[in-house]
C-alpha positions as a Markdown table, in Angstrom:
| # | Residue | x | y | z |
|---|---|---|---|---|
| 1 | Unk | 85.5 | 105.9 | 93.2 |
| 2 | Unk | 85.3 | 108.6 | 95.9 |
| 3 | Unk | 87.9 | 111.3 | 95.3 |
| 4 | Unk | 90.0 | 113.5 | 97.3 |
| 5 | Unk | 92.3 | 116.4 | 96.9 |
| 6 | Unk | 95.3 | 116.8 | 99.7 |
| 7 | Unk | 96.2 | 119.8 | 99.2 |
| 8 | Unk | 99.8 | 121.0 | 100.2 |
| 9 | Unk | 100.9 | 123.3 | 102.9 |
| 10 | Unk | 103.7 | 125.6 | 104.2 |
| 11 | Unk | 103.0 | 126.4 | 107.1 |
| 12 | Unk | 103.1 | 124.5 | 110.4 |
| 13 | Unk | 100.5 | 121.5 | 111.2 |
| 14 | Unk | 98.9 | 122.2 | 114.4 |
| 15 | Unk | 98.6 | 118.0 | 114.9 |
| 16 | Unk | 94.9 | 118.3 | 117.4 |
| 17 | Unk | 91.8 | 119.1 | 117.1 |
| 18 | Unk | 91.8 | 122.6 | 116.3 |
| 19 | Unk | 90.7 | 124.1 | 112.9 |
| 20 | Unk | 89.8 | 128.5 | 112.5 |
| 21 | Unk | 93.4 | 130.5 | 112.3 |
| 22 | Unk | 95.8 | 126.9 | 111.6 |
| 23 | Unk | 96.5 | 125.0 | 108.6 |
| 24 | Unk | 93.9 | 123.1 | 108.5 |
| 25 | Unk | 91.8 | 125.4 | 107.2 |
| 26 | Unk | 93.1 | 125.4 | 103.9 |
| 27 | Unk | 92.1 | 121.5 | 103.6 |
| 28 | Unk | 89.1 | 120.0 | 102.1 |
| 29 | Unk | 86.6 | 117.7 | 103.7 |
| 30 | Unk | 85.8 | 113.9 | 102.9 |
| 31 | Unk | 83.1 | 112.4 | 104.7 |
| 32 | Unk | 82.9 | 109.1 | 106.0 |
| 33 | Unk | 78.8 | 108.2 | 106.1 |
| 34 | Unk | 78.3 | 104.6 | 104.0 |
| 35 | Unk | 77.5 | 102.0 | 106.2 |
| 36 | Unk | 77.1 | 99.2 | 103.6 |
| 37 | Unk | 76.1 | 96.7 | 107.1 |
| 38 | Unk | 73.7 | 99.1 | 109.3 |
| 39 | Unk | 71.7 | 97.5 | 111.5 |
| 40 | Unk | 70.3 | 100.2 | 113.7 |
| 41 | Unk | 71.1 | 102.6 | 116.0 |
| 42 | Unk | 72.2 | 106.6 | 115.1 |
| 43 | Unk | 74.8 | 107.2 | 112.4 |
| 44 | Unk | 76.8 | 109.6 | 113.5 |
| 45 | Unk | 79.3 | 112.2 | 111.4 |
| 46 | Unk | 82.6 | 111.5 | 110.5 |
| 47 | Unk | 84.5 | 113.8 | 108.6 |
| 48 | Unk | 88.6 | 113.3 | 107.2 |
| 49 | Unk | 90.7 | 116.5 | 106.9 |
| 50 | Unk | 94.4 | 116.1 | 105.1 |
| 51 | Unk | 96.9 | 118.0 | 104.7 |
| 52 | Unk | 101.1 | 117.1 | 103.4 |
| 53 | Unk | 104.1 | 118.7 | 103.5 |
| 54 | Unk | 107.8 | 118.2 | 102.1 |
| 55 | Unk | 108.5 | 116.0 | 105.5 |
| 56 | Unk | 104.9 | 114.2 | 106.1 |
| 57 | Unk | 100.9 | 113.6 | 105.8 |
| 58 | Unk | 99.1 | 114.9 | 108.7 |
| 59 | Unk | 95.6 | 113.8 | 109.1 |
| 60 | Unk | 92.8 | 115.1 | 111.4 |
| 61 | Unk | 89.4 | 113.4 | 112.4 |
| 62 | Unk | 86.0 | 115.0 | 114.1 |
| 63 | Unk | 83.7 | 112.5 | 115.6 |
| 64 | Unk | 80.3 | 112.9 | 116.3 |
| 65 | Unk | 80.0 | 109.8 | 119.1 |
| 66 | Unk | 77.4 | 110.0 | 121.5 |
| 67 | Unk | 78.9 | 106.4 | 122.8 |
| 68 | Unk | 82.6 | 106.8 | 122.8 |
| 69 | Unk | 84.8 | 104.0 | 124.9 |
| 70 | Unk | 88.4 | 102.6 | 124.6 |
| 71 | Unk | 90.0 | 100.0 | 126.0 |
| 72 | Unk | 93.2 | 99.1 | 124.0 |
| 73 | Unk | 96.0 | 100.9 | 125.7 |
| 74 | Unk | 98.9 | 98.6 | 124.1 |
| 75 | Unk | 100.9 | 99.7 | 120.4 |
| 76 | Unk | 99.1 | 97.0 | 117.4 |
| 77 | Unk | 96.9 | 96.2 | 120.1 |
| 78 | Unk | 93.0 | 95.6 | 118.9 |
| 79 | Unk | 92.3 | 99.2 | 118.4 |
| 80 | Unk | 89.2 | 98.6 | 116.3 |
| 81 | Unk | 87.4 | 96.8 | 119.1 |
| 82 | Unk | 86.7 | 100.3 | 120.9 |
| 83 | Unk | 85.9 | 104.3 | 119.0 |
| 84 | Unk | 87.6 | 104.1 | 116.4 |
| 85 | Unk | 89.2 | 105.8 | 113.0 |
| 86 | Unk | 91.0 | 104.3 | 110.4 |
| 87 | Unk | 93.2 | 105.1 | 107.1 |
| 88 | Unk | 93.6 | 102.0 | 104.7 |
| 89 | Unk | 96.3 | 103.8 | 102.0 |
| 90 | Unk | 98.5 | 102.0 | 99.4 |
| 91 | Unk | 101.0 | 104.6 | 98.4 |
| 92 | Unk | 101.0 | 105.0 | 95.2 |
| 93 | Unk | 97.8 | 103.4 | 92.3 |
| 94 | Unk | 100.4 | 99.9 | 91.5 |
| 95 | Unk | 102.0 | 100.1 | 95.2 |
| 96 | Unk | 101.7 | 96.0 | 95.6 |
| 97 | Unk | 100.8 | 96.6 | 99.5 |
| 98 | Unk | 99.0 | 99.5 | 101.7 |
| 99 | Unk | 99.4 | 100.3 | 105.1 |
| 100 | Unk | 96.9 | 101.0 | 107.7 |
| 101 | Unk | 96.6 | 103.6 | 110.3 |
| 102 | Unk | 94.0 | 102.5 | 113.1 |
| 103 | Unk | 92.8 | 104.4 | 116.6 |
| 104 | Unk | 91.3 | 104.6 | 119.4 |
| 105 | Unk | 89.9 | 108.0 | 120.9 |
| 106 | Unk | 92.9 | 108.1 | 123.7 |
| 107 | Unk | 95.0 | 108.1 | 120.5 |
| 108 | Unk | 96.5 | 103.8 | 121.3 |
| 109 | Unk | 97.5 | 103.2 | 117.2 |
| 110 | Unk | 97.6 | 99.7 | 115.6 |
| 111 | Unk | 99.3 | 100.5 | 112.0 |
| 112 | Unk | 100.5 | 97.5 | 109.8 |
| 113 | Unk | 101.6 | 97.1 | 106.0 |
| 114 | Unk | 100.7 | 94.0 | 103.4 |
| 115 | Unk | 99.1 | 92.7 | 100.2 |
| 116 | Unk | 96.3 | 92.2 | 101.9 |
| 117 | Unk | 94.3 | 91.3 | 106.1 |
| 118 | Unk | 97.1 | 88.2 | 106.4 |
| 119 | Unk | 100.3 | 87.7 | 107.0 |
| 120 | Unk | 100.6 | 91.8 | 107.8 |
| 121 | Unk | 103.4 | 93.7 | 109.2 |
| 122 | Unk | 103.1 | 95.3 | 112.3 |
| 123 | Unk | 104.6 | 98.6 | 113.5 |
| 124 | Unk | 107.9 | 98.3 | 115.6 |
| 125 | Unk | 107.6 | 99.8 | 118.8 |
| 126 | Unk | 111.4 | 101.8 | 118.1 |
| 127 | Unk | 109.8 | 103.5 | 115.2 |
| 128 | Unk | 106.5 | 103.8 | 116.0 |
| 129 | Unk | 107.8 | 106.6 | 117.8 |
| 130 | Unk | 108.7 | 108.7 | 114.7 |
| 131 | Unk | 104.6 | 108.5 | 114.5 |
| 132 | Unk | 102.4 | 111.1 | 116.0 |
| 133 | Unk | 98.9 | 110.4 | 116.7 |
| 134 | Unk | 96.6 | 112.2 | 119.6 |
| 135 | Unk | 93.2 | 112.0 | 120.6 |
| 136 | Unk | 90.9 | 113.7 | 122.5 |
| 137 | Unk | 90.8 | 112.0 | 125.6 |
| 138 | Unk | 93.4 | 112.4 | 127.8 |
| 139 | Unk | 92.9 | 109.3 | 129.8 |
| 140 | Unk | 94.3 | 106.3 | 128.3 |
| 141 | Unk | 91.1 | 104.1 | 128.4 |
| 142 | Unk | 87.4 | 105.6 | 127.6 |
| 143 | Unk | 84.5 | 104.6 | 129.8 |
| 144 | Unk | 81.1 | 105.3 | 127.6 |
| 145 | Unk | 79.1 | 108.4 | 129.0 |
| 146 | Unk | 76.3 | 110.3 | 128.8 |
| 147 | Unk | 77.7 | 113.2 | 127.8 |
| 148 | Unk | 79.1 | 111.5 | 125.2 |
| 149 | Unk | 79.3 | 114.2 | 121.8 |
| 150 | Unk | 82.1 | 114.7 | 119.7 |
| 151 | Unk | 86.0 | 113.3 | 120.2 |
| 152 | Unk | 88.5 | 113.6 | 117.2 |
| 153 | Unk | 91.8 | 112.4 | 116.5 |
| 154 | Unk | 95.0 | 114.2 | 114.5 |
| 155 | Unk | 97.7 | 111.9 | 113.1 |
| 156 | Unk | 101.3 | 113.1 | 111.1 |
| 157 | Unk | 102.8 | 110.4 | 109.1 |
| 158 | Unk | 106.6 | 111.1 | 108.4 |
| 159 | Unk | 107.2 | 110.2 | 105.0 |
| 160 | Unk | 110.6 | 108.6 | 106.2 |
| 161 | Unk | 109.1 | 106.4 | 108.2 |
| 162 | Unk | 106.6 | 105.3 | 106.4 |
| 163 | Unk | 109.1 | 104.4 | 104.1 |
| 164 | Unk | 111.1 | 102.8 | 106.6 |
| 165 | Unk | 108.2 | 100.9 | 107.8 |
| 166 | Unk | 106.9 | 99.9 | 104.1 |
| 167 | Unk | 110.2 | 98.8 | 102.0 |
| 168 | Unk | 109.0 | 101.9 | 100.0 |
| 169 | Unk | 110.2 | 105.2 | 98.7 |
| 170 | Unk | 106.9 | 107.6 | 99.8 |
| 171 | Unk | 107.2 | 111.5 | 98.7 |
| 172 | Unk | 104.7 | 112.5 | 97.5 |
| 173 | Unk | 104.4 | 115.7 | 94.9 |
| 174 | Unk | 101.5 | 117.1 | 92.6 |
| 175 | Unk | 100.5 | 114.8 | 90.6 |
| 176 | Unk | 100.3 | 111.6 | 92.8 |
| 177 | Unk | 97.5 | 109.4 | 93.0 |
| 178 | Unk | 97.2 | 107.4 | 96.4 |
| 179 | Unk | 94.9 | 105.0 | 96.2 |
| 180 | Unk | 92.9 | 104.5 | 99.6 |
| 181 | Unk | 89.8 | 104.4 | 102.4 |
| 182 | Unk | 89.0 | 105.7 | 105.1 |
| 183 | Unk | 86.8 | 104.1 | 108.1 |
| 184 | Unk | 85.6 | 104.2 | 111.7 |
| 185 | Unk | 84.2 | 101.9 | 114.0 |
| 186 | Unk | 81.8 | 102.9 | 116.8 |
| 187 | Unk | 82.9 | 100.7 | 119.8 |
| 188 | Unk | 81.5 | 98.9 | 122.9 |
| 189 | Unk | 78.1 | 100.2 | 121.8 |
| 190 | Unk | 76.9 | 101.4 | 118.2 |
| 191 | Unk | 80.2 | 100.1 | 116.0 |
| 192 | Unk | 79.4 | 101.9 | 113.1 |
| 193 | Unk | 81.4 | 100.5 | 110.7 |
| 194 | Unk | 81.6 | 103.3 | 108.3 |
| 195 | Unk | 83.6 | 104.0 | 105.2 |
| 196 | Unk | 84.2 | 106.7 | 102.8 |
| 197 | Unk | 84.5 | 104.2 | 99.3 |
| 198 | Unk | 81.9 | 101.6 | 98.8 |
| 199 | Unk | 82.1 | 98.3 | 99.9 |
| 200 | Unk | 79.8 | 95.6 | 98.3 |
| 201 | Unk | 80.4 | 92.2 | 100.4 |
| 202 | Unk | 77.9 | 90.6 | 103.4 |
| 203 | Unk | 79.8 | 90.5 | 106.3 |
| 204 | Unk | 82.3 | 93.9 | 107.4 |
| 205 | Unk | 85.4 | 94.1 | 106.3 |
| 206 | Unk | 87.8 | 97.1 | 105.6 |
| 207 | Unk | 90.9 | 95.0 | 103.9 |
| 208 | Unk | 89.4 | 95.8 | 100.8 |
| 209 | Unk | 92.1 | 97.7 | 98.8 |
| 210 | Unk | 89.9 | 96.6 | 95.4 |
| 211 | Unk | 87.3 | 99.0 | 97.1 |
| 212 | Unk | 89.7 | 101.8 | 97.4 |
| 213 | Unk | 88.8 | 105.9 | 96.0 |
| 214 | Unk | 91.7 | 107.8 | 95.1 |
| 215 | Unk | 93.8 | 110.8 | 97.0 |
| 216 | Unk | 94.8 | 113.0 | 94.2 |
| 217 | Unk | 98.1 | 115.1 | 96.1 |
| 218 | Unk | 97.7 | 119.0 | 95.0 |
């Protein structure tokens, strides 16, 4: 089982793609590097960093991508069809449900909560205003280009917002463990379907909480 340590920070965390001389320099790195449904194409690396403080969980994805594209522009739209990164997490080892944050390279995101694939609660527009998601692509949509090489995505998930959204009391402390997995979808060309912790099913399916790894809060 994959494990990752989330370091706590007392410094301001930049919700962007910078690393050097920022709080992100103190974050450990995990790699989305398993391709259980890989057919053909170029395997393109994705790295993830996480930090937390007393108020929020912070994420930063760095994605090599020579075919980046995005069409979804509406909240909770089909961003999984775009160049997309995803975090699925059960906030506690015994949590009955898990939330999924999915976002494309332009920063449009989808967020749900529930016990499985069906019947998931989607975040409201009002509550979504308390979630910060920033993509490196400045436009609301993105077409593939011969100049494509890389994109990043960063997010800030307030514990107050997560608590209200899930109905759970979410305030992690040192020693706490969450179950989670991280994913990458490739967009129009070369859809990747990569994951952090292994998934052993015949067809692409990220809604597999039994296949989550562990996040350890330091």
